[in-house]
Structure formats: C-alpha cells, structure tokens
KOLZA-963152 format. One record per residue (C-alpha): residue in three letters; x, y, z; residue number from 0. Coordinates in pm, 1 decimal, m for minus. Each point is the difference from the previous one (the first is absolute). Layout:
REM KOLZA-963152
<rec r="ALA" X="X" Y="Y" Z="Z" k="NUM"/>
...
***
This chain:
REM KOLZA-963152
<rec r="UNK" X="10274.4" Y="10500.3" Z="11083.4" k="0"/>
<rec r="UNK" X="m302.3" Y="m166.3" Z="207.4" k="1"/>
<rec r="UNK" X="m231.5" Y="m274.1" Z="m72.0" k="2"/>
<rec r="UNK" X="m257.0" Y="237.0" Z="m43.0" k="3"/>
<rec r="UNK" X="203.4" Y="219.7" Z="m241.0" k="4"/>
<rec r="UNK" X="93.5" Y="m309.0" Z="m195.9" k="5"/>
<rec r="UNK" X="m345.6" Y="m121.7" Z="m17.0" k="6"/>
<rec r="UNK" X="m121.1" Y="327.5" Z="m130.8" k="7"/>
<rec r="UNK" X="227.5" Y="30.6" Z="m272.6" k="8"/>
<rec r="UNK" X="m69.9" Y="m350.6" Z="m118.9" k="9"/>
<rec r="UNK" X="m366.5" Y="63.1" Z="42.7" k="10"/>
<rec r="UNK" X="22.4" Y="295.7" Z="m197.0" k="11"/>
<rec r="UNK" X="203.1" Y="m137.6" Z="m276.0" k="12"/>
<rec r="UNK" X="m239.6" Y="m308.4" Z="m26.8" k="13"/>
<rec r="UNK" X="m344.1" Y="165.0" Z="46.3" k="14"/>
<rec r="UNK" X="81.9" Y="357.2" Z="m130.2" k="15"/>
<rec r="UNK" X="12.4" Y="325.0" Z="207.4" k="16"/>
<rec r="UNK" X="m385.9" Y="51.2" Z="m100.4" k="17"/>
<rec r="UNK" X="m106.4" Y="m297.0" Z="191.2" k="18"/>
<rec r="UNK" X="232.1" Y="40.3" Z="269.8" k="19"/>
<rec r="UNK" X="m96.7" Y="352.3" Z="58.4" k="20"/>
<rec r="UNK" X="m369.6" Y="m49.6" Z="m23.2" k="21"/>
<rec r="UNK" X="58.3" Y="m303.3" Z="274.7" k="22"/>
<rec r="UNK" X="161.7" Y="207.5" Z="238.5" k="23"/>
<rec r="UNK" X="m192.6" Y="306.7" Z="m59.0" k="24"/>
<rec r="UNK" X="m320.9" Y="m216.2" Z="77.0" k="25"/>
<rec r="UNK" X="172.6" Y="m124.8" Z="302.4" k="26"/>
<rec r="UNK" X="m214.9" Y="49.0" Z="339.4" k="27"/>
<rec r="UNK" X="33.7" Y="m26.8" Z="356.4" k="28"/>
<rec r="UNK" X="m137.9" Y="m348.1" Z="m63.5" k="29"/>
<rec r="UNK" X="210.3" Y="m119.6" Z="m294.7" k="30"/>
<rec r="UNK" X="364.9" Y="198.4" Z="66.6" k="31"/>
<rec r="UNK" X="129.6" Y="m252.9" Z="181.1" k="32"/>
<rec r="UNK" X="m95.8" Y="m253.0" Z="m260.2" k="33"/>
<rec r="UNK" X="147.1" Y="195.8" Z="m265.0" k="34"/>
<rec r="UNK" X="337.1" Y="12.9" Z="178.6" k="35"/>
<rec r="UNK" X="m26.2" Y="m367.8" Z="64.0" k="36"/>
<rec r="UNK" X="m12.5" Y="m100.9" Z="m348.8" k="37"/>
<rec r="UNK" X="252.9" Y="254.7" Z="m113.9" k="38"/>
<rec r="UNK" X="246.6" Y="m139.5" Z="246.3" k="39"/>
<rec r="UNK" X="m110.1" Y="m367.9" Z="18.6" k="40"/>
<rec r="UNK" X="m90.0" Y="m85.1" Z="m377.0" k="41"/>
<rec r="UNK" X="204.4" Y="273.9" Z="m176.9" k="42"/>
<rec r="UNK" X="273.8" Y="30.0" Z="233.4" k="43"/>
<rec r="UNK" X="41.7" Y="m341.5" Z="109.4" k="44"/>
<rec r="UNK" X="m105.6" Y="m213.4" Z="m296.8" k="45"/>
<rec r="UNK" X="12.6" Y="187.4" Z="m320.6" k="46"/>
<rec r="UNK" X="341.5" Y="132.8" Z="87.7" k="47"/>
<rec r="UNK" X="152.0" Y="m394.7" Z="43.3" k="48"/>
<rec r="UNK" X="269.6" Y="m70.9" Z="m234.0" k="49"/>
<rec r="UNK" X="m116.8" Y="m348.9" Z="m87.2" k="50"/>
<rec r="UNK" X="m258.9" Y="73.1" Z="m248.2" k="51"/>
<rec r="UNK" X="m27.7" Y="291.3" Z="m257.9" k="52"/>
<rec r="UNK" X="m293.6" Y="198.6" Z="2.4" k="53"/>
<rec r="UNK" X="m135.7" Y="m165.0" Z="m349.1" k="54"/>
<rec r="UNK" X="4.7" Y="m327.8" Z="225.3" k="55"/>
<rec r="UNK" X="m141.7" Y="142.8" Z="278.2" k="56"/>
<rec r="UNK" X="m318.0" Y="155.6" Z="m206.7" k="57"/>
<rec r="UNK" X="m43.1" Y="m323.2" Z="m154.6" k="58"/>
<rec r="UNK" X="m46.7" Y="m187.3" Z="343.6" k="59"/>
<rec r="UNK" X="m199.7" Y="292.9" Z="120.1" k="60"/>
<rec r="UNK" X="m240.1" Y="m4.7" Z="m296.0" k="61"/>
<rec r="UNK" X="m53.5" Y="m358.8" Z="53.5" k="62"/>
<rec r="UNK" X="m58.7" Y="2.8" Z="347.3" k="63"/>
<rec r="UNK" X="m255.2" Y="275.0" Z="m19.4" k="64"/>
<rec r="UNK" X="m172.9" Y="m163.1" Z="m293.6" k="65"/>
<rec r="UNK" X="m5.3" Y="m318.3" Z="250.7" k="66"/>
<rec r="UNK" X="m163.5" Y="189.3" Z="264.2" k="67"/>
<rec r="UNK" X="m215.0" Y="208.7" Z="m203.2" k="68"/>
<rec r="UNK" X="127.1" Y="341.3" Z="98.1" k="69"/>
<rec r="UNK" X="m123.6" Y="174.3" Z="m304.9" k="70"/>
<rec r="UNK" X="74.7" Y="366.3" Z="94.0" k="71"/>
<rec r="UNK" X="378.5" Y="m68.8" Z="97.7" k="72"/>
<rec r="UNK" X="m18.2" Y="m253.4" Z="m322.6" k="73"/>
<rec r="UNK" X="m41.2" Y="337.3" Z="m214.3" k="74"/>
<rec r="UNK" X="232.0" Y="187.4" Z="194.7" k="75"/>
<rec r="UNK" X="279.1" Y="m239.3" Z="m18.5" k="76"/>
<rec r="UNK" X="m53.7" Y="m76.0" Z="m377.4" k="77"/>
<rec r="UNK" X="92.8" Y="362.4" Z="m22.1" k="78"/>
<rec r="UNK" X="318.2" Y="m39.2" Z="180.4" k="79"/>
<rec r="UNK" X="90.1" Y="m340.6" Z="m184.8" k="80"/>
<rec r="UNK" X="3.4" Y="205.4" Z="m329.0" k="81"/>
<rec r="UNK" X="201.3" Y="256.6" Z="196.8" k="82"/>
<rec r="UNK" X="234.9" Y="m264.6" Z="118.0" k="83"/>
<rec r="UNK" X="31.4" Y="m95.8" Z="m389.4" k="84"/>
<rec r="UNK" X="m223.9" Y="m281.7" Z="m70.6" k="85"/>
<rec r="UNK" X="m156.0" Y="m7.0" Z="m313.4" k="86"/>
<rec r="UNK" X="m350.1" Y="m58.7" Z="m70.0" k="87"/>
<rec r="UNK" X="85.5" Y="m327.4" Z="m138.9" k="88"/>
<rec r="UNK" X="178.5" Y="m99.0" Z="296.3" k="89"/>
<rec r="UNK" X="m298.9" Y="88.4" Z="216.9" k="90"/>
<rec r="UNK" X="m223.2" Y="m200.4" Z="m197.4" k="91"/>
<rec r="UNK" X="202.2" Y="m327.9" Z="40.3" k="92"/>
<rec r="UNK" X="10.6" Y="87.2" Z="357.9" k="93"/>
<rec r="UNK" X="m419.3" Y="29.3" Z="m4.3" k="94"/>
<rec r="UNK" X="m7.6" Y="m319.5" Z="m193.1" k="95"/>
<rec r="UNK" X="204.8" Y="m157.5" Z="227.4" k="96"/>
<rec r="UNK" X="m221.0" Y="94.1" Z="289.9" k="97"/>
<rec r="UNK" X="m310.3" Y="m139.9" Z="m202.1" k="98"/>
<rec r="UNK" X="148.7" Y="m373.4" Z="66.2" k="99"/>
<rec r="UNK" X="108.5" Y="77.2" Z="391.0" k="100"/>
<rec r="UNK" X="m237.3" Y="267.2" Z="107.3" k="101"/>
<rec r="UNK" X="m292.3" Y="m117.1" Z="m202.1" k="102"/>
<rec r="UNK" X="m161.6" Y="130.6" Z="m350.6" k="103"/>
<rec r="UNK" X="m271.9" Y="231.1" Z="171.7" k="104"/>
<rec r="UNK" X="301.0" Y="214.3" Z="218.7" k="105"/>
<rec r="UNK" X="194.2" Y="m5.7" Z="m325.9" k="106"/>
<rec r="UNK" X="m304.6" Y="123.9" Z="m203.2" k="107"/>
<rec r="UNK" X="m60.1" Y="297.7" Z="217.1" k="108"/>
<rec r="UNK" X="398.0" Y="59.7" Z="21.1" k="109"/>
<rec r="UNK" X="m11.4" Y="19.3" Z="m387.3" k="110"/>
<rec r="UNK" X="m283.5" Y="254.5" Z="28.7" k="111"/>
<rec r="UNK" X="207.0" Y="223.1" Z="216.6" k="112"/>
<rec r="UNK" X="309.3" Y="m39.1" Z="m214.2" k="113"/>
<rec r="UNK" X="m173.9" Y="88.8" Z="m314.9" k="114"/>
<rec r="UNK" X="m123.9" Y="334.1" Z="182.8" k="115"/>
<rec r="UNK" X="357.6" Y="52.8" Z="135.9" k="116"/>
<rec r="UNK" X="152.6" Y="m54.3" Z="m351.3" k="117"/>
<rec r="UNK" X="m267.0" Y="226.4" Z="m182.4" k="118"/>
<rec r="UNK" X="121.5" Y="292.1" Z="275.7" k="119"/>
<rec r="UNK" X="368.8" Y="m54.4" Z="m138.7" k="120"/>
<rec r="UNK" X="m90.3" Y="23.7" Z="m347.8" k="121"/>
<rec r="UNK" X="m246.4" Y="308.3" Z="4.8" k="122"/>
***
C-alpha cells in the first residue's frame, strides 16, 4: 500500500467514513492537493507510526488544539478521541490539564465544545 492508502485507512478509522467522505467530496481544485497532503503526511506518515498508540496521539492532539484555539478541529478530534477508545473521563482529565498549561479561557471553551460532542454520543 502507498502512504496515501495507509493514511486514508487510518483517517477513516479515526475520523469516520462520514467525515472523510464529506471532506473528500467537498475538495475543489483549490483544496484537493491539501486534502492529499494531510492524508499522506498527517495520517500516512505520523498517525501510522508505531511509537504511540492512537489513544496517546488523541490526547496529544487534543492538547495541541486547545493550546492553539482550533475549535472546529477540536470538536472533530474529540469525536475521534472517543472513537480511539478514550473515555469521557479521560478527555475531562486532559482538558483539566490544559487549563493549567494552556489557560483557563481556552479550557473553558474546550469543555463547552466537549459537552456538545458528548451530548451527540449519548443521543
């Protein structure tokens, strides 16, 4: 398999077919190469590495997204973290940790987003 194929397989496992299908279907001449880049680089080169499991990668990703204020990506990766086997309590602990190292306002927003994502999973 190619790096793109490996990346697409992991991307689908972590984010779900619905999300990936929507992202690829919405690709335009402007964004198509970017979609290929993140599939090959982020998903095919990094998420496929053996050094960390997906739960650990999700925790790191959540922390980075909170720190940078990437709220749209945070919601997507909160869903992915649950799919990767993190419990809601583990996500809560991660977000509490970010309050100390990333700041209370960023953690406050992250908790609000997580509450919405968690509500989706219990409906």
